[in-house]
C-alpha positions in Angstrom: 73.7 33.4 180.2 76.8 35.7 180.2 76.1 39.1 180.2 77.2 40.0 176.9 74.7 37.7 175.5 72.0 39.2 177.6 73.1 42.8 176.5 72.2 41.6 172.9 68.9 40.4 173.6 67.7 43.2 175.2 69.3 45.3 172.0 67.1 42.9 169.8 64.2 43.7 171.8 64.2 47.6 172.0 65.0 46.8 168.0 62.1 44.9 167.3 59.9 47.1 169.3 61.4 50.4 167.6 60.7 48.7 164.5 57.1 47.3 165.5 56.5 50.6 166.0 57.9 52.5 163.4 55.6 50.1 161.0 52.3 51.3 163.0 53.8 55.2 163.2 54.2 54.5 159.0 50.9 52.6 158.3 49.4 55.5 160.4 50.3 58.2 158.9 49.8 56.5 155.3 53.8 56.0 154.8 53.8 52.8 152.5 57.6 53.3 151.6 58.2 54.3 155.3 56.2 51.1 156.7 58.4 48.7 154.4 61.4 50.0 155.1 60.8 49.0 158.9 59.6 45.6 157.9 62.6 44.9 156.0 65.0 46.0 159.0 62.7 44.0 160.8 62.9 40.8 158.6 66.9 41.5 158.3 67.3 42.2 161.9 65.6 38.5 162.3 67.8 36.8 159.7 70.8 38.0 161.1 69.8 36.9 164.7 69.2 33.5 163.6 72.0 33.0 161.6 74.5 34.1 164.7 72.4 31.9 167.2 73.0 28.9 165.3 76.9 30.1 165.5 76.8 30.7 169.0 75.4 27.0 170.1 78.3 25.6 172.2 80.3 23.1 170.3 81.1 19.5 172.1 84.3 19.2 174.0 86.7 18.0 171.8 87.5 14.1 172.2 90.9 13.2 174.2 93.1 10.4 172.9 93.7 7.9 175.4 97.4 7.1 173.8 98.0 11.1 174.4 96.9 11.1 177.7 98.8 7.3 178.5 102.0 9.2 177.2 101.6 12.6 179.3 101.1 9.9 182.4 103.9 8.3 181.5 106.3 11.7 181.3 104.8 13.0 184.3 105.9 9.5 186.2 109.5 9.7 184.6 110.0 13.6 185.7 108.9 12.6 189.1 111.2 9.7 189.4 114.3 12.0 187.8 113.2 14.1 190.6 112.9 11.6 193.5 116.4 10.8 192.3 117.9 14.3 192.3 116.8 14.3 196.2 118.0 11.0 196.9 121.8 12.2 195.5 121.3 15.8 197.4 120.6 14.0 200.8 123.7 11.5 200.0 125.8 13.9 199.1 124.5 16.1 202.5 125.5 13.2 204.6 128.9 12.7 202.8 129.7 16.4 203.7 128.4 16.0 207.0 130.8 12.7 207.8 133.7 14.5 206.6 133.0 17.3 208.4 132.4 19.8 205.2 129.5 21.5 206.3 127.8 23.7 204.0 128.0 27.7 205.2 124.3 27.6 205.7 124.4 24.4 208.1 127.0 25.8 210.2 
């Protein structure tokens, strides 16, 4: 459970407590309209909580298309092959320079 959802749960408990206490207080003071206002607020809060809790349920992970995975694997393999060819070319070029006596500045 994330910290954010924990905060919202605490807020909902406080909201419920305040409304129930307000209903009790309004009934004790014989203020029917005030009590009904707290009942209405509690019902609206409950409906909103139920609607948002449905949207908070985690969606299933997206399905990965096997063709795309295969294409990605082929692309990575092709890149690895090209990098290896570039490395071979660089090593061969360095070998020729050493044989000719043309050493680069950093290798003298």
